[in-house]
A tleap script that builds the chain and sets N, CA, C and O, in Angstrom:
source leaprc.protein.ff14SB
mol = sequence {
  NMET THR ILE HIE LEU VAL ASP ILE GLU GLN
  VAL GLU HIE THR CYS PRO ALA HIE PRO ASP
  GLY HIE PRO TYR ASP THR ARG ARG THR LEU
  VAL ASP VAL ILE PRO GLY GLY ALA CYS ARG
  ALA PRO VAL THR ILE ARG CYS GLY ASN THR
  THR THR GLN ILE PRO CYS HIE ARG HIE GLU
  PRO ALA LYS ARG GLN CYS GLY ALA CYS ARG
  VAL ILE VAL THR GLU ARG THR ILE THR THR
  ARG THR VAL GLU VAL ALA CALA
}
set mol.1.N position { -5.785 53.906 103.656 }
set mol.1.CA position { -5.605 55.297 103.834 }
set mol.1.C position { -6.298 56.054 102.669 }
set mol.1.O position { -6.077 55.758 101.495 }
set mol.2.N position { -7.088 56.974 103.020 }
set mol.2.CA position { -7.674 57.884 102.005 }
set mol.2.C position { -6.692 59.027 101.844 }
set mol.2.O position { -6.332 59.668 102.831 }
set mol.3.N position { -6.265 59.290 100.666 }
set mol.3.CA position { -5.263 60.331 100.397 }
set mol.3.C position { -5.954 61.495 99.677 }
set mol.3.O position { -6.579 61.305 98.634 }
set mol.4.N position { -5.835 62.703 100.246 }
set mol.4.CA position { -6.371 63.892 99.637 }
set mol.4.C position { -5.140 64.714 99.077 }
set mol.4.O position { -4.254 65.090 99.845 }
set mol.5.N position { -5.106 64.968 97.797 }
set mol.5.CA position { -4.029 65.715 97.153 }
set mol.5.C position { -4.499 67.133 96.897 }
set mol.5.O position { -5.497 67.357 96.212 }
set mol.6.N position { -3.734 68.134 97.482 }
set mol.6.CA position { -4.171 69.501 97.358 }
set mol.6.C position { -3.063 70.412 96.806 }
set mol.6.O position { -1.871 70.152 96.971 }
set mol.7.N position { -3.496 71.461 96.160 }
set mol.7.CA position { -2.560 72.549 95.700 }
set mol.7.C position { -2.865 73.739 96.617 }
set mol.7.O position { -4.022 74.016 96.933 }
set mol.8.N position { -1.798 74.438 97.039 }
set mol.8.CA position { -1.944 75.567 97.942 }
set mol.8.C position { -1.389 76.790 97.208 }
set mol.8.O position { -0.306 76.737 96.625 }
set mol.9.N position { -2.140 77.887 97.243 }
set mol.9.CA position { -1.738 79.184 96.728 }
set mol.9.C position { -1.777 80.199 97.798 }
set mol.9.O position { -2.822 80.419 98.410 }
set mol.10.N position { -0.658 80.837 98.052 }
set mol.10.CA position { -0.574 81.905 99.101 }
set mol.10.C position { -0.320 83.212 98.427 }
set mol.10.O position { 0.488 83.301 97.503 }
set mol.11.N position { -1.018 84.250 98.891 }
set mol.11.CA position { -0.721 85.610 98.436 }
set mol.11.C position { -0.202 86.379 99.669 }
set mol.11.O position { -0.848 86.424 100.715 }
set mol.12.N position { 0.974 86.971 99.504 }
set mol.12.CA position { 1.576 87.679 100.613 }
set mol.12.C position { 1.885 89.114 100.226 }
set mol.12.O position { 2.007 89.452 99.049 }
set mol.13.N position { 2.014 89.977 101.285 }
set mol.13.CA position { 2.353 91.352 101.087 }
set mol.13.C position { 3.189 91.824 102.248 }
set mol.13.O position { 3.293 91.164 103.282 }
set mol.14.N position { 3.793 93.003 102.050 }
set mol.14.CA position { 4.537 93.581 103.173 }
set mol.14.C position { 3.734 94.813 103.680 }
set mol.14.O position { 3.041 95.489 102.919 }
set mol.15.N position { 3.857 95.052 104.931 }
set mol.15.CA position { 3.183 96.187 105.549 }
set mol.15.C position { 4.083 96.710 106.692 }
set mol.15.O position { 5.044 96.033 107.057 }
set mol.16.N position { 3.796 97.890 107.262 }
set mol.16.CA position { 4.638 98.402 108.339 }
set mol.16.C position { 4.764 97.434 109.539 }
set mol.16.O position { 5.806 97.402 110.193 }
set mol.17.N position { 3.776 96.699 109.811 }
set mol.17.CA position { 3.813 95.758 110.948 }
set mol.17.C position { 4.707 94.539 110.634 }
set mol.17.O position { 5.356 93.990 111.524 }
set mol.18.N position { 4.727 94.129 109.351 }
set mol.18.CA position { 5.484 92.938 108.938 }
set mol.18.C position { 6.307 93.327 107.688 }
set mol.18.O position { 5.908 93.019 106.565 }
set mol.19.N position { 7.439 93.995 107.886 }
set mol.19.CA position { 8.251 94.404 106.699 }
set mol.19.C position { 8.851 93.226 105.885 }
set mol.19.O position { 9.208 93.393 104.718 }
set mol.20.N position { 8.954 92.049 106.511 }
set mol.20.CA position { 9.454 90.867 105.753 }
set mol.20.C position { 8.423 90.203 104.888 }
set mol.20.O position { 8.761 89.343 104.075 }
set mol.21.N position { 7.183 90.576 105.040 }
set mol.21.CA position { 6.100 90.011 104.326 }
set mol.21.C position { 5.430 88.840 105.088 }
set mol.21.O position { 6.048 88.146 105.896 }
set mol.22.N position { 4.132 88.670 104.777 }
set mol.22.CA position { 3.330 87.627 105.423 }
set mol.22.C position { 2.184 87.275 104.502 }
set mol.22.O position { 1.705 88.138 103.766 }
set mol.23.N position { 1.716 86.001 104.520 }
set mol.23.CA position { 0.558 85.637 103.742 }
set mol.23.C position { -0.723 86.241 104.301 }
set mol.23.O position { -0.929 86.242 105.515 }
set mol.24.N position { -1.560 86.741 103.451 }
set mol.24.CA position { -2.862 87.237 103.932 }
set mol.24.C position { -4.022 86.547 103.245 }
set mol.24.O position { -5.178 86.761 103.609 }
set mol.25.N position { -3.726 85.724 102.259 }
set mol.25.CA position { -4.752 84.980 101.556 }
set mol.25.C position { -4.229 83.591 101.208 }
set mol.25.O position { -3.279 83.490 100.431 }
set mol.26.N position { -4.788 82.545 101.732 }
set mol.26.CA position { -4.368 81.164 101.423 }
set mol.26.C position { -5.533 80.416 100.836 }
set mol.26.O position { -6.619 80.400 101.417 }
set mol.27.N position { -5.330 79.798 99.701 }
set mol.27.CA position { -6.373 79.006 99.068 }
set mol.27.C position { -5.881 77.600 98.800 }
set mol.27.O position { -4.764 77.388 98.328 }
set mol.28.N position { -6.748 76.638 99.114 }
set mol.28.CA position { -6.411 75.226 98.911 }
set mol.28.C position { -7.413 74.668 97.877 }
set mol.28.O position { -8.622 74.884 97.972 }
set mol.29.N position { -6.872 73.958 96.910 }
set mol.29.CA position { -7.664 73.358 95.841 }
set mol.29.C position { -7.505 71.847 95.921 }
set mol.29.O position { -6.395 71.322 95.838 }
set mol.30.N position { -8.604 71.171 96.080 }
set mol.30.CA position { -8.537 69.672 96.143 }
set mol.30.C position { -8.410 69.159 94.721 }
set mol.30.O position { -9.287 69.351 93.878 }
set mol.31.N position { -7.262 68.485 94.483 }
set mol.31.CA position { -6.932 67.991 93.099 }
set mol.31.C position { -7.390 66.551 92.908 }
set mol.31.O position { -7.909 66.213 91.844 }
set mol.32.N position { -7.211 65.694 93.912 }
set mol.32.CA position { -7.572 64.297 93.744 }
set mol.32.C position { -7.825 63.633 95.064 }
set mol.32.O position { -7.274 64.041 96.087 }
set mol.33.N position { -8.668 62.594 95.056 }
set mol.33.CA position { -8.913 61.838 96.258 }
set mol.33.C position { -8.723 60.393 95.908 }
set mol.33.O position { -9.374 59.903 94.986 }
set mol.34.N position { -7.848 59.676 96.609 }
set mol.34.CA position { -7.593 58.252 96.408 }
set mol.34.C position { -8.251 57.518 97.629 }
set mol.34.O position { -7.744 57.581 98.749 }
set mol.35.N position { -9.344 56.854 97.382 }
set mol.35.CA position { -10.057 56.229 98.491 }
set mol.35.C position { -9.288 55.067 99.131 }
set mol.35.O position { -8.556 54.331 98.470 }
set mol.36.N position { -9.490 54.938 100.447 }
set mol.36.CA position { -8.764 53.866 101.142 }
set mol.36.C position { -9.488 52.550 101.171 }
set mol.36.O position { -8.911 51.531 101.551 }
set mol.37.N position { -10.775 52.551 100.766 }
set mol.37.CA position { -11.524 51.316 100.781 }
set mol.37.C position { -12.472 51.227 101.966 }
set mol.37.O position { -12.660 52.188 102.712 }
set mol.38.N position { -13.077 50.018 102.124 }
set mol.38.CA position { -14.011 49.802 103.193 }
set mol.38.C position { -13.308 49.766 104.575 }
set mol.38.O position { -12.136 49.404 104.679 }
set mol.39.N position { -14.035 50.140 105.596 }
set mol.39.CA position { -13.515 50.084 106.967 }
set mol.39.C position { -13.217 48.636 107.366 }
set mol.39.O position { -13.985 47.707 107.115 }
set mol.40.N position { -12.030 48.507 108.015 }
set mol.40.CA position { -11.578 47.179 108.462 }
set mol.40.C position { -11.835 46.927 109.921 }
set mol.40.O position { -11.605 45.825 110.421 }
set mol.41.N position { -12.321 47.962 110.621 }
set mol.41.CA position { -12.552 47.781 112.074 }
set mol.41.C position { -13.856 48.532 112.424 }
set mol.41.O position { -13.797 49.523 113.152 }
set mol.42.N position { -15.018 48.095 111.934 }
set mol.42.CA position { -16.260 48.813 112.240 }
set mol.42.C position { -16.560 48.763 113.726 }
set mol.42.O position { -16.167 47.820 114.412 }
set mol.43.N position { -17.259 49.782 114.229 }
set mol.43.CA position { -17.577 49.952 115.597 }
set mol.43.C position { -19.089 49.621 115.818 }
set mol.43.O position { -19.942 50.102 115.072 }
set mol.44.N position { -19.392 48.823 116.813 }
set mol.44.CA position { -20.762 48.484 117.135 }
set mol.44.C position { -21.272 49.480 118.118 }
set mol.44.O position { -20.662 49.706 119.164 }
set mol.45.N position { -22.405 50.092 117.790 }
set mol.45.CA position { -23.069 51.054 118.703 }
set mol.45.C position { -24.467 50.572 119.028 }
set mol.45.O position { -25.125 49.892 118.240 }
set mol.46.N position { -24.895 50.955 120.228 }
set mol.46.CA position { -26.225 50.529 120.665 }
set mol.46.C position { -27.011 51.719 121.160 }
set mol.46.O position { -26.465 52.650 121.751 }
set mol.47.N position { -28.312 51.668 120.905 }
set mol.47.CA position { -29.232 52.686 121.458 }
set mol.47.C position { -30.502 51.940 121.762 }
set mol.47.O position { -31.237 51.596 120.837 }
set mol.48.N position { -30.799 51.669 123.049 }
set mol.48.CA position { -31.957 50.887 123.443 }
set mol.48.C position { -31.754 49.473 122.978 }
set mol.48.O position { -30.745 48.835 123.278 }
set mol.49.N position { -32.746 48.987 122.227 }
set mol.49.CA position { -32.689 47.640 121.670 }
set mol.49.C position { -32.064 47.503 120.277 }
set mol.49.O position { -31.917 46.408 119.734 }
set mol.50.N position { -31.689 48.715 119.706 }
set mol.50.CA position { -31.150 48.754 118.392 }
set mol.50.C position { -29.608 48.703 118.422 }
set mol.50.O position { -28.958 49.411 119.191 }
set mol.51.N position { -29.063 47.854 117.569 }
set mol.51.CA position { -27.603 47.715 117.455 }
set mol.51.C position { -27.242 47.836 116.010 }
set mol.51.O position { -27.940 47.294 115.153 }
set mol.52.N position { -26.191 48.516 115.712 }
set mol.52.CA position { -25.695 48.692 114.354 }
set mol.52.C position { -24.196 48.896 114.304 }
set mol.52.O position { -23.597 49.262 115.314 }
set mol.53.N position { -23.573 48.671 113.161 }
set mol.53.CA position { -22.177 48.878 113.012 }
set mol.53.C position { -21.937 50.111 112.096 }
set mol.53.O position { -22.596 50.283 111.071 }
set mol.54.N position { -20.975 50.949 112.508 }
set mol.54.CA position { -20.585 52.130 111.711 }
set mol.54.C position { -19.104 52.045 111.450 }
set mol.54.O position { -18.358 51.406 112.192 }
set mol.55.N position { -18.678 52.715 110.355 }
set mol.55.CA position { -17.231 52.816 110.131 }
set mol.55.C position { -16.495 53.461 111.303 }
set mol.55.O position { -17.055 54.354 111.940 }
set mol.56.N position { -15.296 53.059 111.607 }
set mol.56.CA position { -14.587 53.599 112.758 }
set mol.56.C position { -14.271 55.054 112.652 }
set mol.56.O position { -14.095 55.705 113.682 }
set mol.57.N position { -14.183 55.631 111.421 }
set mol.57.CA position { -13.908 57.061 111.294 }
set mol.57.C position { -15.064 57.927 111.811 }
set mol.57.O position { -14.856 59.108 112.089 }
set mol.58.N position { -16.251 57.383 111.943 }
set mol.58.CA position { -17.383 58.137 112.468 }
set mol.58.C position { -17.436 58.153 113.966 }
set mol.58.O position { -18.227 58.890 114.555 }
set mol.59.N position { -16.571 57.316 114.620 }
set mol.59.CA position { -16.722 57.211 116.079 }
set mol.59.C position { -15.377 57.377 116.775 }
set mol.59.O position { -15.334 57.916 117.881 }
set mol.60.N position { -14.295 56.940 116.179 }
set mol.60.CA position { -12.995 56.886 116.868 }
set mol.60.C position { -12.170 58.122 116.518 }
set mol.60.O position { -12.375 58.689 115.444 }
set mol.61.N position { -11.235 58.572 117.385 }
set mol.61.CA position { -10.300 59.641 117.031 }
set mol.61.C position { -9.320 59.070 115.989 }
set mol.61.O position { -9.224 57.857 115.804 }
set mol.62.N position { -8.600 59.974 115.320 }
set mol.62.CA position { -7.752 59.622 114.195 }
set mol.62.C position { -6.727 58.550 114.541 }
set mol.62.O position { -6.471 57.654 113.736 }
set mol.63.N position { -6.133 58.635 115.742 }
set mol.63.CA position { -5.044 57.688 116.106 }
set mol.63.C position { -5.599 56.264 116.282 }
set mol.63.O position { -4.820 55.315 116.208 }
set mol.64.N position { -6.891 56.073 116.508 }
set mol.64.CA position { -7.457 54.748 116.691 }
set mol.64.C position { -8.259 54.263 115.487 }
set mol.64.O position { -8.906 53.219 115.579 }
set mol.65.N position { -8.244 54.976 114.366 }
set mol.65.CA position { -8.902 54.526 113.169 }
set mol.65.C position { -8.082 53.472 112.419 }
set mol.65.O position { -6.856 53.435 112.530 }
set mol.66.N position { -8.759 52.627 111.664 }
set mol.66.CA position { -8.070 51.624 110.861 }
set mol.66.C position { -7.385 52.314 109.714 }
set mol.66.O position { -7.667 53.478 109.430 }
set mol.67.N position { -6.484 51.612 109.043 }
set mol.67.CA position { -5.761 52.128 107.924 }
set mol.67.C position { -6.599 52.605 106.766 }
set mol.67.O position { -6.231 53.562 106.084 }
set mol.68.N position { -7.731 51.948 106.531 }
set mol.68.CA position { -8.612 52.355 105.435 }
set mol.68.C position { -9.304 53.622 105.685 }
set mol.68.O position { -9.547 54.370 104.738 }
set mol.69.N position { -9.664 53.943 106.961 }
set mol.69.CA position { -10.407 55.105 107.268 }
set mol.69.C position { -9.542 56.346 107.503 }
set mol.69.O position { -10.017 57.474 107.371 }
set mol.70.N position { -8.307 56.139 107.843 }
set mol.70.CA position { -7.443 57.282 108.153 }
set mol.70.C position { -7.227 58.209 106.896 }
set mol.70.O position { -7.084 57.722 105.774 }
set mol.71.N position { -7.210 59.518 107.124 }
set mol.71.CA position { -7.082 60.456 106.008 }
set mol.71.C position { -5.688 61.111 106.044 }
set mol.71.O position { -5.215 61.584 107.078 }
set mol.72.N position { -5.068 61.110 104.869 }
set mol.72.CA position { -3.725 61.778 104.775 }
set mol.72.C position { -3.933 62.906 103.717 }
set mol.72.O position { -4.473 62.669 102.637 }
set mol.73.N position { -3.487 64.129 104.069 }
set mol.73.CA position { -3.504 65.231 103.151 }
set mol.73.C position { -2.107 65.476 102.650 }
set mol.73.O position { -1.194 65.722 103.439 }
set mol.74.N position { -1.924 65.410 101.329 }
set mol.74.CA position { -0.627 65.641 100.738 }
set mol.74.C position { -0.652 66.923 99.903 }
set mol.74.O position { -1.536 67.114 99.067 }
set mol.75.N position { 0.323 67.793 100.139 }
set mol.75.CA position { 0.396 69.011 99.386 }
set mol.75.C position { 1.232 68.780 98.141 }
set mol.75.O position { 2.428 68.495 98.199 }
set mol.76.N position { 0.541 68.917 96.998 }
set mol.76.CA position { 1.205 68.673 95.698 }
set mol.76.C position { 2.097 69.836 95.312 }
set mol.76.O position { 3.281 69.657 95.027 }
set mol.77.N position { 1.521 71.030 95.302 }
set mol.77.CA position { 2.340 72.206 95.031 }
set mol.77.C position { 1.918 73.330 95.976 }
set mol.77.O position { 0.767 73.427 96.403 }
set mol.78.N position { 2.945 74.209 96.292 }
set mol.78.CA position { 2.685 75.379 97.120 }
set mol.78.C position { 3.223 76.588 96.301 }
set mol.78.O position { 4.421 76.685 96.035 }
set mol.79.N position { 2.316 77.486 95.918 }
set mol.79.CA position { 2.668 78.664 95.196 }
set mol.79.C position { 2.530 79.886 96.026 }
set mol.79.O position { 1.499 80.094 96.666 }
set mol.80.N position { 3.560 80.715 96.032 }
set mol.80.CA position { 3.517 81.961 96.768 }
set mol.80.C position { 3.670 83.137 95.829 }
set mol.80.O position { 4.660 83.229 95.103 }
set mol.81.N position { 2.680 84.056 95.836 }
set mol.81.CA position { 2.743 85.282 95.045 }
set mol.81.C position { 2.888 86.440 95.995 }
set mol.81.O position { 2.305 86.444 97.079 }
set mol.82.N position { 3.653 87.407 95.599 }
set mol.82.CA position { 3.877 88.632 96.390 }
set mol.82.C position { 3.177 89.802 95.689 }
set mol.82.O position { 3.362 90.038 94.495 }
set mol.83.N position { 2.370 90.523 96.468 }
set mol.83.CA position { 1.675 91.681 95.899 }
set mol.83.C position { 2.436 92.914 96.343 }
set mol.83.O position { 2.679 93.129 97.531 }
set mol.84.N position { 2.808 93.725 95.347 }
set mol.84.CA position { 3.536 94.947 95.632 }
set mol.84.C position { 2.457 96.081 95.841 }
set mol.84.O position { 1.538 96.244 95.038 }
set mol.85.N position { 2.616 96.802 96.896 }
set mol.85.CA position { 1.713 97.895 97.218 }
set mol.85.C position { 2.362 99.199 96.749 }
set mol.85.O position { 3.478 99.511 97.165 }
set mol.86.N position { 1.697 99.946 95.909 }
set mol.86.CA position { 2.225 101.208 95.395 }
set mol.86.C position { 2.141 102.266 96.539 }
set mol.86.O position { 1.135 102.363 97.242 }
set mol.87.N position { 3.183 103.012 96.685 }
set mol.87.CA position { 3.158 104.031 97.746 }
set mol.87.C position { 2.573 105.320 97.339 }
set mol.87.O position { 2.500 106.247 98.146 }
savepdb mol mol.pdb
quit
């Protein structure tokens, strides 16, 4: 499994349409990537007389990828800031 570690920062405000507040700006920062290693289930593809093998993440949907190719995104921190609007 390749693990992507991210930090999320949300900026929220209140407005007449949403008096409880809602996020209007969300930023994600990639902090670290832990590689999963080489593909354990390469896929053979053919085009005419040419045959080659590619990693399964380039051909298969996520649920059919091997453990090394599958990507997991982990949220390390989530920070929410509230912006006060002066009347």
